[in-house]
N, C-alpha and C positions, 0 to 999 in steps of 0.2 A: 417433520409431518406431524400433521396432527388436526384434530376436529376440536374446534372449541364452540362453545355455547353463544360468546359475544366475541365483539370485537375489541374489548379491553384489553386482551394481552398482546396485538399485535404488534402495539406501537413497539413496546420493550423487544419484542423478538426483531422488530425490522431492525431497531437500531441495535444489537448484539449482532445482528448478522444470521441467526439462527432460522431466519425465516426470513426467505427471499421474495415469495407472490404468496398470494393466499386469493380464494375465491369466495368473495361474499354472498350469501344466499338470504334471501328474504325470509322472516318468519313465518309466513302462509306460504311456506313452497309445496308445503304437500296438497294444500288447498288448490293452488293456480295450476298444478299437472292435473288433478282428477277433475276440476272444472273448466277446463281450458281455458285460464285467464291469460294473461301476458305475465312472462317470466322475468322480471329483470333481474339480472345479475350483476354484480361489479368486481373486477377482476383488479387489483392492490397489485402492484408491481414495485419493487426496489429498485429505482433508476441511480442510484448514488455513481454507478457504471452507466452511464447511457448504454453503450453498445451490448452491454450483458442484457441491460434491461429490456431493448427492444426486442432483442431476439426472445427472452421469456415473454414476452407480451404476445409475440406472434405464434409463438407454439401454444399458449394457452386460448388465442383466440381461436387457432385453427382447431385443436381438442372440443372446443365447445361450439363452433359451428359445423362440426362432425355428428357432435353427439344432439344436433337440435335439426340434421339434415335426417337421420335417423328417426325421430319421432315425428318428423312431420310426413315421414312414408307411412306411418301406421294413422290409424284414423283416431282423430281426436288429439293432434297433432298440438303444442305449445306454439304462442309465440315468443321469441326469446329478445330479450333489449339486452345487451351488453355495455356496460361503461367502465371506461378504463381510468384508472388512477394511477399514475407515475410519483409513485412515493419519493420525496426526498429533490426533486429534480425533475419537474413537470413539464418543462418545457424540453426536457433533453439535451440540456446545454453541453456540449463537448468540454467547456473550459473548467466543468468542474471534474472531467476525466484528466487535462495533462495537465491542470497545475501542480497538484500533487504529485503526479510524476515531475514535473519540471524540477520540484524542488528537491529530489530523491537524486536527479539527477546531475543537477547544479551542486550538490554537495559531494556526491562522488567525483565529480572532476574536481573540484578546489580541494578538496580533503585527502581523499584518497593518492589521488593520481599525484599531487603535486606533493604532497608529505613522500611519497616514494620516490620521486624524480629528483627532490633535494638532499634526500640522507645519502643516495646513490652516488650523485654527484661529488659530494664531499668525499665519498668515500675513492673515487674515481681523482680526484685532484688531491689527494692523500692528507687532507685537513683532518679526515676523522683519524690518523693515526696520532696524531696529538693528542687524541683521547685517553691512550694509552700511557701516557704518565700523567695523567690529571688525575686527580683524588677525587674527582666527580663518578656518583652511583650513577647506573647504567639508567635506573629508574629517573633522576634529573637530568640525563641527557634528552629521554624521550621527552619528557615535558619542555623543556626546553625549543624542541624541535617544533612540537607540534601547536603550542600555544598560538603561534600567531595564524597558524590556518585554522584555529576554532575560532578564533576573532573575525578572519576573514568567513569562514562558513556559515555564522551566527549571524554576521551584516550582510550577507547574501539571501538568507533567510527573510529577514524583515525586510529586503527590496525585493523580491519573489511576492511576498505576502502583500507589499504595499500597492504592489501593481495589480497583482489579482482582486484585490478590491475595489480600487480607485480606477484600474483601467478596462479591468474586465466585468468589474461587478458582482463577482464569484462570493456568495455568503460565505459569512463564519459564523457558526452556530453556535460553537462549542466556546471552551475556556481558552482564554488567548495566552495565557500562562501556563498549563498543560499541555496546547500546541507547542510552544518556545521550548520546554521542556523536554518533550519528545526530539524535537528537532537538535538538541544539545549531544541528546543521548547519540542520536543517529550519526551526528557529525563526530563524536567518539569513538563510533562504529568504524566510519569509513576511515579516521586516523589509522586505527588500529589495523587495519587491511593494509594500508598504506606501509606500515612499519613492517607489516610482514613480507610483503612485497621486496621492499629496500633491503631485507636483510637477504634476501634470496638472489637479487639481480647484481651482476657484478657491473653493468654500464646503466646508463640514462636509456638506451635506446634499448636494452632487453627490462628495464623499468615500464618504460612507456608501453611497450607491447605486452607487456604480463597486464597492465592495469587495464587497457584495452579489451583483452581478450578474457580477464577475469573479474572484469568490474562490471565497463560500461555495457559492453554487450549483452550479459546477464539481467542488468538494471533494466535496460531497454526490453528484451524479449521474454524475458522469466520472471518477469514480477508483476505483472500485472498491469503495467503503465499504459503499453499497446492492444496486447492481446489478452483476452478474458483466461482467464487460470482453466477456468471448467473446461474451456474447448480443447485446451492441449491434449497430446497422449498423458497416458498415469505415470511413464517413466519423467517426463516432465514436468511434470505436478509434483511427482517425489523431489526431484532434484531442486525443482524452486524453492525448497521447505529452508533449504539451507542459503538462501539468498536474503540480505538482511535488508531490502528494499522491500522485497516483500513483505513483509511485516511493517516496514516504515507507511507503505501506502495507505495499509488498512486503517493504521493508525490515524494518518492525517486525514483520509475522507472520511472515518467516523468522526473527526472532532469538527472539521470544517463544513461536512455537506449534511450530517446526522445530528450534531450535536453529541454526541456520545460522550463520556465520562470516562474517570481511569476506572470506575467500577464495572464499564462495557468493557476497556481495552486492555484490563490488567494482564492478559495473557499473552496479547501481544508485545506489551512494554516487557513483561518479564522474559520472553525468547533472545528480544533484541539486546535486553541487559547481560544474559547468560552468553550471546555471541560475543558481545565488547569486553567481555571480562575475561573471557578464554581466548580471543585474538589479541588485547593488549599481552596479558602473560606470556602467550607465544610469543610474542613481537618483542616485548622486553627481555625474556629468557635468549631467544637468538641474539639480540643484540650485545647482551653479557657475556655469552659465548664467543664471539667476533673479539670484543674487546680483550676478553681476556687471552 
């Protein structure tokens, strides 16, 4: 929140997400108020998330209309002209909201759930016991298990992005290479989550239930995919900080809708990288203990 002498800093502030709405007053606002001339006000709102953007726009319009009503009750009230501008998504297309969430959901299903079920199935059938007599290091075992799902997840990313562009006409304003690199990072995060679940679950059914309750539901409910995080109770907002999909959605929307780069999204990328390293370390360590 702040007051700026011009609109020059607004673009960068909107891309970084530090500013989500701005009220732009004309240079001669004092003269308009004193001289009873029409006052033209522009309300600029970040509509990368169309649901949140619509709510913010409605609140701002209500506040301005209330102020205008108070002014007109006095002698010398001014006429108010309000122009709304929805930044990044002028037509409030819902595809800009759902496609990034769909990418996160597909990667969670393919990478995390399938990895957890695959490794648990081998424990159930007894083939995991054969690793006890093999000279393979736990890291090599983990790599062998997850590489097929990395390829599968990356292929799904390409398919979803292609469909978003060709079928739904969703813009891709940022760097494609950066988007693919961030998607690969999230694939590794989801795989690490699957490994952690598989080392705790004794059966495939347990692994599936754990993946559903611990991954899919938080991805849907607490990542900002469907419900705006700002409208959630404070405890849920705090819990959402540990959901990797939350940070991945910010990254994908920033790159695709806002055209943001790594200089803007480095904090979210660093958080996702830290979660990936931590989960991989925990998963490999627990798998090594089981093998020992």
